[in-house]
C-alpha positions as a printed NumPy array, in Angstrom:
array([[ -64.541,  -95.002,  -29.823],
       [ -64.844,  -93.149,  -26.602],
       [ -62.865,  -92.632,  -23.442],
       [ -59.852,  -94.86 ,  -22.942],
       [ -60.15 ,  -96.552,  -26.327],
       [ -59.719,  -93.224,  -28.111],
       [ -56.732,  -92.289,  -25.948],
       [ -55.092,  -95.653,  -26.558],
       [ -55.637,  -95.32 ,  -30.281],
       [ -53.996,  -91.9  ,  -30.3  ],
       [ -51.077,  -93.037,  -28.169],
       [ -50.381,  -95.891,  -30.585],
       [ -50.242,  -93.396,  -33.463],
       [ -47.712,  -91.018,  -31.853],
       [ -44.661,  -92.487,  -33.58 ],
       [ -46.331,  -93.161,  -36.906],
       [ -43.76 ,  -92.374,  -39.657],
       [ -46.339,  -90.577,  -41.775],
       [ -46.568,  -87.86 ,  -39.11 ],
       [ -43.075,  -86.654,  -39.992],
       [ -43.262,  -87.283,  -43.728],
       [ -41.31 ,  -84.587,  -45.623],
       [ -44.186,  -83.994,  -48.02 ],
       [ -46.39 ,  -82.897,  -45.117],
       [ -43.991,  -80.1  ,  -44.248],
       [ -43.429,  -79.271,  -47.917],
       [ -47.148,  -79.023,  -48.591],
       [ -47.692,  -76.759,  -45.606],
       [ -44.809,  -74.465,  -46.567],
       [ -45.998,  -74.419,  -50.183],
       [ -49.589,  -73.647,  -49.246],
       [ -48.565,  -70.792,  -46.965],
       [ -46.245,  -69.418,  -49.639],
       [ -48.981,  -69.661,  -52.264],
       [ -51.456,  -67.764,  -50.113],
       [ -48.836,  -65.104,  -49.392],
       [ -47.991,  -64.872,  -53.099],
       [ -51.66 ,  -64.426,  -54.01 ],
       [ -52.081,  -61.649,  -51.443],
       [ -48.868,  -59.911,  -52.491],
       [ -49.679,  -60.139,  -56.206],
       [ -53.14 ,  -58.723,  -55.554],
       [ -51.651,  -55.83 ,  -53.597],
       [ -48.758,  -55.068,  -55.95 ],
       [ -50.638,  -55.599,  -59.222],
       [ -54.314,  -54.855,  -58.506],
       [ -55.224,  -54.894,  -62.23 ],
       [ -53.717,  -58.346,  -62.842],
       [ -56.448,  -60.825,  -63.868],
       [ -57.468,  -63.116,  -61.003],
       [ -56.904,  -66.238,  -63.102],
       [ -53.305,  -65.224,  -63.789],
       [ -52.825,  -64.4  ,  -60.097],
       [ -54.166,  -67.835,  -59.162],
       [ -51.879,  -69.602,  -61.653],
       [ -48.816,  -67.702,  -60.466],
       [ -49.698,  -68.507,  -56.86 ],
       [ -50.103,  -72.189,  -57.729],
       [ -46.671,  -72.119,  -59.367],
       [ -45.176,  -70.619,  -56.203],
       [ -46.979,  -73.257,  -54.128],
       [ -45.616,  -76.113,  -56.239],
       [ -42.102,  -74.698,  -56.356],
       [ -41.748,  -73.989,  -52.627],
       [ -43.447,  -77.252,  -51.636],
       [ -41.162,  -79.287,  -53.884],
       [ -38.012,  -77.511,  -52.723],
       [ -38.832,  -77.953,  -49.028],
       [ -39.764,  -81.617,  -49.481],
       [ -36.57 ,  -82.377,  -51.404],
       [ -34.38 ,  -80.494,  -48.911],
       [ -35.828,  -82.395,  -45.933],
       [ -35.511,  -85.717,  -47.776],
       [ -31.88 ,  -84.98 ,  -48.701],
       [ -30.985,  -83.96 ,  -45.125],
       [ -32.545,  -87.136,  -43.718],
       [ -30.696,  -89.28 ,  -46.242],
       [ -27.365,  -87.621,  -45.385],
       [ -27.991,  -88.158,  -41.648],
       [ -28.849,  -91.813,  -42.282],
       [ -25.724,  -92.374,  -44.381],
       [ -23.511,  -90.706,  -41.758],
       [ -25.063,  -92.828,  -39.007],
       [ -24.409,  -96.013,  -40.993],
       [ -20.804,  -94.965,  -41.68 ],
       [ -20.25 ,  -94.354,  -37.951],
       [ -21.744,  -97.743,  -37.106],
       [ -19.486,  -99.458,  -39.652],
       [ -16.389,  -97.665,  -38.304],
       [ -17.308,  -98.652,  -34.744],
       [ -17.786, -102.266,  -35.835],
       [ -14.43 , -102.269,  -37.628],
       [ -12.677, -100.78 ,  -34.584],
       [ -14.25 , -103.432,  -32.339],
       [ -13.145, -106.164,  -34.742],
       [  -9.569, -104.86 ,  -34.775],
       [  -9.596, -104.672,  -30.962],
       [ -10.832, -108.262,  -30.617],
       [  -8.256, -109.528,  -33.111],
       [  -5.511, -107.801,  -31.114],
       [  -6.795, -109.401,  -27.896],
       [  -6.897, -112.821,  -29.551],
       [  -3.313, -112.435,  -30.768],
       [  -2.289, -111.444,  -27.262],
       [  -3.93 , -114.588,  -25.944],
       [  -6.464, -112.806,  -23.76 ],
       [  -9.468, -114.2  ,  -25.657],
       [  -9.751, -117.838,  -26.694],
       [ -10.278, -118.355,  -30.365],
       [ -13.074, -120.894,  -29.875],
       [ -16.62 , -119.704,  -30.044],
       [ -18.773, -120.185,  -26.918]])
């Protein structure tokens, strides 16, 4: 691919759902936390064996990555549920309004 074909391919991928996948953000946050934990452990406990430092850093990486991923997933699910509840309430209000108009005789009760 070169030139316009490459640009078109990238433009088509802009809204790809995998670009905003919660695990991407969780992995990044976990990796950064793990690196920071390894540096801090090496500075605070310089005599700690490197293997133990690596294992503790991996534990921090897994913990932070999992927590961030789950928090983002939960927030998205709550937003989705709230949006669906609002849509249902709007639909119910519209139904009640149309029924009231039909009873008042402003809308015919035959379907077009």
